C-alpha positions in Angstrom: 48.5 -61.6 17.3 45.0 -62.7 17.4 43.8 -66.0 18.7 40.4 -66.3 17.1 37.3 -68.3 17.8 38.3 -68.9 21.2 36.0 -71.1 23.3 35.2 -73.3 20.3 36.8 -75.8 17.9 40.6 -76.5 18.3 41.5 -73.2 20.2 42.1 -74.1 23.7 43.9 -73.2 26.7 46.9 -75.2 25.6 47.1 -72.8 22.3 47.5 -69.8 24.7 50.8 -71.1 25.8 51.8 -72.1 22.5 51.2 -69.0 20.7 52.3 -65.7 21.6 49.3 -63.0 21.4 47.5 -60.1 22.6 43.9 -60.6 21.8 41.4 -63.5 22.2 38.4 -63.4 19.9 35.1 -64.8 21.2 33.5 -66.9 18.6 30.2 -65.4 16.9 28.0 -68.6 17.6 29.2 -68.3 21.5 27.9 -64.7 21.4 24.8 -65.5 19.5 24.1 -68.2 22.4 24.3 -65.7 25.2 20.6 -64.6 24.5 19.2 -67.9 25.2 21.8 -70.0 27.1 22.9 -68.8 30.6 25.9 -71.3 30.2 26.9 -69.6 27.2 26.7 -66.3 29.2 29.1 -68.0 31.6 31.6 -69.1 29.0 31.8 -65.6 27.7 32.4 -64.0 31.0 35.0 -66.6 31.9 36.9 -65.8 28.5 36.8 -62.1 29.1 38.0 -62.9 32.6 40.7 -65.0 31.5 41.9 -62.4 29.0 41.9 -59.9 31.6 44.1 -61.8 33.9 46.5 -62.8 31.0 46.7 -58.9 30.0 45.0 -59.9 26.8 42.1 -57.9 25.0 38.9 -60.0 24.5 37.0 -59.1 21.4 33.4 -60.5 20.9 32.7 -61.3 17.4 29.1 -61.4 15.6 27.6 -58.7 17.6 24.1 -57.7 16.3 22.1 -55.8 18.6 22.4 -53.5 21.5 21.4 -56.1 24.2 24.4 -58.1 23.3 26.5 -55.2 23.8 24.7 -54.4 27.0 25.4 -58.1 28.2 29.0 -58.1 27.0 29.8 -55.0 29.0 28.3 -56.7 32.0 30.6 -59.7 31.6 33.4 -57.1 31.4 34.0 -57.8 27.5 35.3 -54.3 26.4 35.7 -54.8 22.7 33.5 -56.2 19.7 32.6 -56.4 16.0 29.7 -57.3 14.0 26.9 -56.1 12.1 25.6 -54.1 14.9 28.6 -51.5 14.3 28.8 -51.9 10.4 28.2 -54.1 7.3 31.3 -55.6 5.9 33.0 -53.0 3.6 35.7 -52.9 0.8 39.0 -51.5 1.6 38.7 -47.9 0.7 35.1 -47.4 2.1 36.1 -49.2 5.3 39.1 -46.8 5.7 36.8 -43.9 5.2 34.5 -45.1 7.6 37.0 -46.0 10.4 38.4 -42.4 9.7 35.1 -40.8 10.6 33.5 -42.9 13.2 36.1 -45.0 15.3 38.7 -43.9 17.5 42.2 -45.7 17.3 40.9 -48.4 20.1 37.1 -47.9 20.6 35.6 -50.1 23.4 31.8 -51.4 23.5 31.0 -48.9 26.0 31.7 -45.8 23.4 29.4 -47.5 21.1 26.4 -47.3 23.3 
């Protein structure tokens, strides 16, 4: 189960106790703010560390640049998604794309 938009909105630490899951998705606006807001970097790093301590995967949403990938790796966030990797696709082209370009679990490190 994925706990999405972590760090914003109604998703909270309380939600981690209430819902079984294995993935925390770091919300797109928080990832975007990392470029101009040091506090946002701190929050992303904290979420990634929390996920690691709880044996969860942290996935950053909305990655649009190589710099964001570098920064996320520095913050120990290993997984991500966004336009940097691919535009949204319909089901058939998406399956073809993933079969050609993505290993079963591909980390941000592999995308560099």
